[in-house]
SELO-320319 format. One record per residue (C-alpha): x, y, z; residue in one letter. Coordinates in Angstrom, 2 decimals. Example, Ala and Ser with C-alpha at 12.3 -4.5 7.8 and 13.67 -1.06 7.14 Angstrom:
<recs>
{x = 12.30, y = -4.50, z = 7.80, residu = A}
{x = 13.67, y = -1.06, z = 7.14, residu = S}
</recs>
This chain:
<recs>
{x = 87.64, y = 66.98, z = 115.06, residu = M}
{x = 84.23, y = 68.30, z = 115.63, residu = I}
{x = 83.12, y = 71.34, z = 112.80, residu = D}
{x = 83.47, y = 74.82, z = 114.13, residu = A}
{x = 79.25, y = 74.99, z = 114.80, residu = K}
{x = 79.38, y = 71.76, z = 117.28, residu = Q}
{x = 82.66, y = 73.32, z = 119.02, residu = A}
{x = 80.46, y = 76.59, z = 119.64, residu = L}
{x = 77.96, y = 74.53, z = 121.25, residu = Q}
{x = 79.80, y = 72.69, z = 123.36, residu = R}
{x = 81.40, y = 75.61, z = 124.59, residu = L}
{x = 77.70, y = 77.38, z = 125.09, residu = R}
{x = 76.82, y = 74.22, z = 127.29, residu = D}
{x = 80.07, y = 74.29, z = 129.22, residu = G}
{x = 79.71, y = 77.90, z = 130.17, residu = N}
{x = 76.42, y = 77.38, z = 131.06, residu = E}
{x = 77.22, y = 74.30, z = 133.58, residu = R}
{x = 79.70, y = 77.01, z = 134.70, residu = F}
{x = 77.33, y = 79.73, z = 135.48, residu = A}
{x = 74.92, y = 77.70, z = 136.92, residu = T}
{x = 77.78, y = 75.92, z = 139.40, residu = N}
{x = 77.52, y = 72.83, z = 137.75, residu = V}
{x = 80.56, y = 70.72, z = 136.83, residu = R}
{x = 80.99, y = 68.04, z = 134.57, residu = S}
{x = 81.76, y = 64.68, z = 136.61, residu = L}
{x = 84.22, y = 63.52, z = 133.16, residu = D}
{x = 85.69, y = 66.84, z = 132.91, residu = N}
{x = 86.92, y = 66.89, z = 136.54, residu = L}
{x = 87.96, y = 63.15, z = 135.91, residu = L}
{x = 90.28, y = 64.24, z = 133.12, residu = S}
{x = 92.37, y = 65.42, z = 135.79, residu = Q}
{x = 93.13, y = 62.10, z = 136.90, residu = T}
{x = 93.92, y = 60.71, z = 133.21, residu = Q}
{x = 97.35, y = 63.43, z = 132.99, residu = R}
{x = 99.47, y = 59.94, z = 132.09, residu = G}
{x = 97.37, y = 59.06, z = 129.17, residu = Q}
{x = 97.21, y = 62.32, z = 127.69, residu = F}
{x = 101.24, y = 62.75, z = 127.66, residu = A}
{x = 101.05, y = 59.84, z = 124.95, residu = G}
{x = 98.14, y = 60.81, z = 123.18, residu = L}
{x = 98.19, y = 63.59, z = 119.78, residu = R}
{x = 96.30, y = 66.49, z = 121.01, residu = Q}
{x = 92.71, y = 66.92, z = 119.74, residu = E}
{x = 91.44, y = 70.49, z = 121.00, residu = P}
{x = 88.33, y = 70.99, z = 119.95, residu = F}
{x = 88.53, y = 74.78, z = 120.02, residu = A}
{x = 91.14, y = 77.42, z = 120.32, residu = I}
{x = 90.71, y = 80.48, z = 122.76, residu = I}
{x = 92.71, y = 83.70, z = 122.55, residu = L}
{x = 92.35, y = 84.70, z = 126.31, residu = G}
{x = 93.38, y = 87.48, z = 128.73, residu = C}
{x = 95.65, y = 86.38, z = 131.19, residu = S}
{x = 93.41, y = 87.72, z = 133.88, residu = D}
{x = 93.79, y = 85.16, z = 136.69, residu = S}
{x = 89.80, y = 85.85, z = 137.19, residu = R}
{x = 89.13, y = 84.31, z = 133.37, residu = A}
{x = 90.69, y = 81.01, z = 132.84, residu = P}
{x = 89.64, y = 79.83, z = 129.82, residu = A}
{x = 89.13, y = 76.04, z = 130.88, residu = E}
{x = 87.02, y = 76.89, z = 133.98, residu = M}
{x = 84.72, y = 79.03, z = 132.49, residu = V}
{x = 83.51, y = 76.90, z = 129.49, residu = F}
{x = 84.00, y = 73.81, z = 132.09, residu = D}
{x = 86.43, y = 71.81, z = 129.91, residu = Q}
{x = 89.11, y = 69.14, z = 130.95, residu = G}
{x = 92.81, y = 68.04, z = 129.93, residu = L}
{x = 92.99, y = 68.13, z = 126.08, residu = G}
{x = 89.85, y = 69.73, z = 125.39, residu = D}
{x = 90.77, y = 73.38, z = 124.73, residu = L}
{x = 94.44, y = 74.85, z = 122.96, residu = F}
{x = 94.78, y = 78.26, z = 125.19, residu = V}
{x = 96.49, y = 81.03, z = 124.20, residu = I}
{x = 96.84, y = 83.51, z = 126.87, residu = R}
{x = 97.76, y = 87.48, z = 127.22, residu = V}
{x = 97.01, y = 90.31, z = 128.59, residu = A}
{x = 94.32, y = 92.21, z = 126.60, residu = G}
{x = 93.92, y = 89.31, z = 124.41, residu = N}
{x = 95.71, y = 91.14, z = 122.00, residu = I}
{x = 96.87, y = 89.65, z = 118.58, residu = V}
{x = 100.86, y = 89.66, z = 117.78, residu = A}
{x = 102.74, y = 87.90, z = 115.74, residu = P}
{x = 103.35, y = 84.98, z = 118.19, residu = S}
{x = 99.72, y = 84.54, z = 118.74, residu = Q}
{x = 98.75, y = 84.42, z = 114.91, residu = V}
{x = 101.60, y = 81.74, z = 115.21, residu = G}
{x = 100.00, y = 79.90, z = 117.58, residu = S}
{x = 96.54, y = 79.75, z = 116.15, residu = V}
{x = 97.94, y = 78.98, z = 112.62, residu = E}
{x = 99.80, y = 76.27, z = 114.65, residu = F}
{x = 96.76, y = 74.49, z = 116.21, residu = A}
{x = 94.57, y = 75.09, z = 113.15, residu = A}
{x = 96.90, y = 72.98, z = 110.90, residu = T}
{x = 98.44, y = 70.67, z = 112.98, residu = E}
{x = 95.31, y = 69.96, z = 114.98, residu = F}
{x = 92.59, y = 70.57, z = 112.70, residu = G}
{x = 90.96, y = 72.69, z = 114.96, residu = T}
{x = 87.77, y = 74.47, z = 113.26, residu = R}
{x = 86.91, y = 77.14, z = 116.31, residu = L}
{x = 89.07, y = 79.82, z = 117.22, residu = V}
{x = 87.11, y = 82.35, z = 120.26, residu = V}
{x = 88.68, y = 85.81, z = 121.22, residu = V}
{x = 87.77, y = 85.98, z = 124.46, residu = L}
{x = 87.77, y = 89.31, z = 126.38, residu = G}
{x = 85.89, y = 90.25, z = 129.85, residu = H}
{x = 84.62, y = 92.90, z = 131.72, residu = T}
{x = 86.84, y = 95.06, z = 134.06, residu = H}
{x = 89.52, y = 94.06, z = 132.29, residu = C}
{x = 92.95, y = 96.00, z = 133.26, residu = G}
{x = 94.51, y = 96.48, z = 130.04, residu = A}
{x = 91.61, y = 97.94, z = 128.40, residu = I}
{x = 92.03, y = 100.51, z = 131.63, residu = Q}
{x = 95.27, y = 100.93, z = 131.12, residu = A}
{x = 94.76, y = 101.99, z = 127.21, residu = T}
{x = 92.26, y = 104.23, z = 128.13, residu = V}
{x = 94.66, y = 105.66, z = 131.17, residu = D}
{x = 97.75, y = 106.00, z = 128.53, residu = D}
{x = 95.12, y = 107.65, z = 125.90, residu = L}
{x = 94.32, y = 110.33, z = 128.99, residu = Q}
{x = 97.30, y = 110.36, z = 130.33, residu = R}
{x = 100.55, y = 109.56, z = 127.95, residu = P}
{x = 103.53, y = 108.07, z = 129.18, residu = G}
{x = 102.11, y = 106.61, z = 132.48, residu = S}
{x = 103.02, y = 103.22, z = 131.88, residu = H}
{x = 106.37, y = 101.47, z = 131.13, residu = S}
{x = 107.47, y = 100.92, z = 127.71, residu = D}
{x = 106.82, y = 96.88, z = 128.26, residu = N}
{x = 103.23, y = 97.56, z = 129.23, residu = V}
{x = 102.82, y = 100.31, z = 126.29, residu = R}
{x = 103.81, y = 97.16, z = 123.97, residu = S}
{x = 100.50, y = 95.57, z = 125.09, residu = I}
{x = 98.50, y = 99.18, z = 125.07, residu = V}
{x = 99.60, y = 99.64, z = 121.72, residu = N}
{x = 97.96, y = 96.82, z = 120.17, residu = R}
{x = 94.62, y = 97.87, z = 122.02, residu = I}
{x = 95.00, y = 101.75, z = 121.37, residu = R}
{x = 93.40, y = 101.71, z = 117.76, residu = P}
{x = 90.01, y = 100.00, z = 118.94, residu = A}
{x = 89.98, y = 102.27, z = 121.52, residu = V}
{x = 91.11, y = 105.69, z = 120.96, residu = E}
{x = 87.86, y = 107.05, z = 118.77, residu = G}
{x = 85.54, y = 105.86, z = 121.63, residu = L}
{x = 87.91, y = 107.76, z = 123.88, residu = V}
{x = 87.56, y = 110.49, z = 121.58, residu = A}
{x = 83.64, y = 110.15, z = 121.08, residu = S}
{x = 80.95, y = 111.18, z = 123.46, residu = D}
{x = 81.07, y = 107.44, z = 125.13, residu = T}
{x = 84.17, y = 109.14, z = 126.34, residu = G}
{x = 82.36, y = 110.94, z = 128.67, residu = R}
{x = 81.02, y = 108.01, z = 130.55, residu = D}
{x = 84.00, y = 106.10, z = 132.43, residu = P}
{x = 81.92, y = 102.89, z = 132.83, residu = T}
{x = 80.23, y = 103.06, z = 129.43, residu = G}
{x = 84.02, y = 103.77, z = 128.02, residu = L}
{x = 85.14, y = 100.62, z = 129.07, residu = I}
{x = 82.47, y = 98.24, z = 128.27, residu = E}
{x = 82.50, y = 99.56, z = 124.68, residu = A}
{x = 86.45, y = 99.69, z = 124.79, residu = A}
{x = 86.13, y = 95.96, z = 125.88, residu = T}
{x = 84.42, y = 94.74, z = 122.45, residu = R}
{x = 85.69, y = 96.78, z = 120.51, residu = A}
{x = 89.21, y = 95.09, z = 121.34, residu = N}
{x = 87.42, y = 91.74, z = 120.88, residu = V}
{x = 86.10, y = 92.60, z = 117.46, residu = S}
{x = 89.56, y = 94.25, z = 116.61, residu = A}
{x = 91.43, y = 91.02, z = 117.51, residu = S}
{x = 89.31, y = 88.54, z = 115.83, residu = A}
{x = 89.34, y = 90.56, z = 112.78, residu = D}
{x = 92.87, y = 90.67, z = 112.53, residu = H}
{x = 93.18, y = 86.77, z = 112.54, residu = L}
{x = 90.90, y = 86.50, z = 110.28, residu = R}
{x = 92.38, y = 88.79, z = 107.66, residu = H}
{x = 96.02, y = 89.19, z = 108.98, residu = G}
{x = 97.41, y = 85.10, z = 108.38, residu = S}
{x = 97.44, y = 83.71, z = 104.72, residu = A}
{x = 97.06, y = 80.38, z = 106.28, residu = I}
{x = 94.17, y = 81.58, z = 108.62, residu = L}
{x = 92.27, y = 83.25, z = 105.59, residu = E}
{x = 92.53, y = 80.17, z = 103.49, residu = E}
{x = 91.18, y = 77.64, z = 106.04, residu = L}
{x = 87.95, y = 79.93, z = 106.83, residu = I}
{x = 87.55, y = 80.09, z = 103.02, residu = A}
{x = 87.96, y = 76.46, z = 102.21, residu = N}
{x = 87.97, y = 74.28, z = 105.28, residu = D}
{x = 85.36, y = 75.34, z = 107.76, residu = G}
{x = 87.39, y = 77.63, z = 110.26, residu = L}
{x = 85.19, y = 79.83, z = 112.10, residu = L}
{x = 86.80, y = 82.83, z = 114.27, residu = V}
{x = 84.49, y = 84.39, z = 116.56, residu = V}
{x = 84.35, y = 87.06, z = 119.34, residu = G}
{x = 83.28, y = 87.14, z = 122.96, residu = A}
{x = 82.82, y = 88.63, z = 126.23, residu = E}
{x = 83.31, y = 86.88, z = 129.76, residu = Y}
{x = 80.92, y = 88.52, z = 132.84, residu = N}
{x = 83.04, y = 88.29, z = 136.07, residu = L}
{x = 79.93, y = 89.04, z = 138.00, residu = E}
{x = 77.63, y = 86.52, z = 136.45, residu = S}
{x = 79.92, y = 83.62, z = 134.77, residu = G}
{x = 78.30, y = 83.93, z = 131.36, residu = R}
{x = 79.78, y = 84.34, z = 127.92, residu = V}
{x = 78.32, y = 86.17, z = 124.97, residu = D}
{x = 79.31, y = 85.50, z = 121.69, residu = F}
{x = 78.72, y = 88.45, z = 119.63, residu = F}
{x = 81.39, y = 89.04, z = 116.93, residu = D}
{x = 81.42, y = 86.79, z = 113.92, residu = G}
{x = 78.73, y = 84.36, z = 115.00, residu = M}
{x = 77.51, y = 82.13, z = 112.24, residu = P}
{x = 74.14, y = 83.78, z = 109.87, residu = G}
{x = 75.24, y = 87.64, z = 111.16, residu = T}
{x = 77.57, y = 88.87, z = 109.37, residu = D}
</recs>
């Protein structure tokens, strides 16, 4: 299994291909080898905790094939016990050493959270369970000067939510904490731009903490 920095570079290279409308032939051909993958042990080189948004599929955004990524998708790329458990499973079972929390521009879950803060009670209890996971990262921004600019607020809230989710993974699991401290696990946060197709890795990058 490759280490975290190598995995990160592989994601960067794949995203560059995607953003420039180039596809890896090997990754495309992996779809024809699905029968072979069925009998093999998984070896994903990265774990992606991303949003469920239909415009942000991780395998396409990073131009990867079958078996390359262990993808967890949930609205707002929130971190709840089931997401933490999924990351723990992949990191311990497969030895994957890179975790990416992937948010994106124009996120509906972020907008829903802002709407709920400004107009309480505007969502169902089930949607509010997602909103309540995002709320702590966003409510301070809504109350600040940033809240006066709707576009700037959503942009700042998206990144704040990514950082909060990444921090939760780093410090909300004894298993992950141990892997980070002693076994090379890296948890980073990133934002996918729907217009440009590019991913900006901005949180927890090596050499930036």
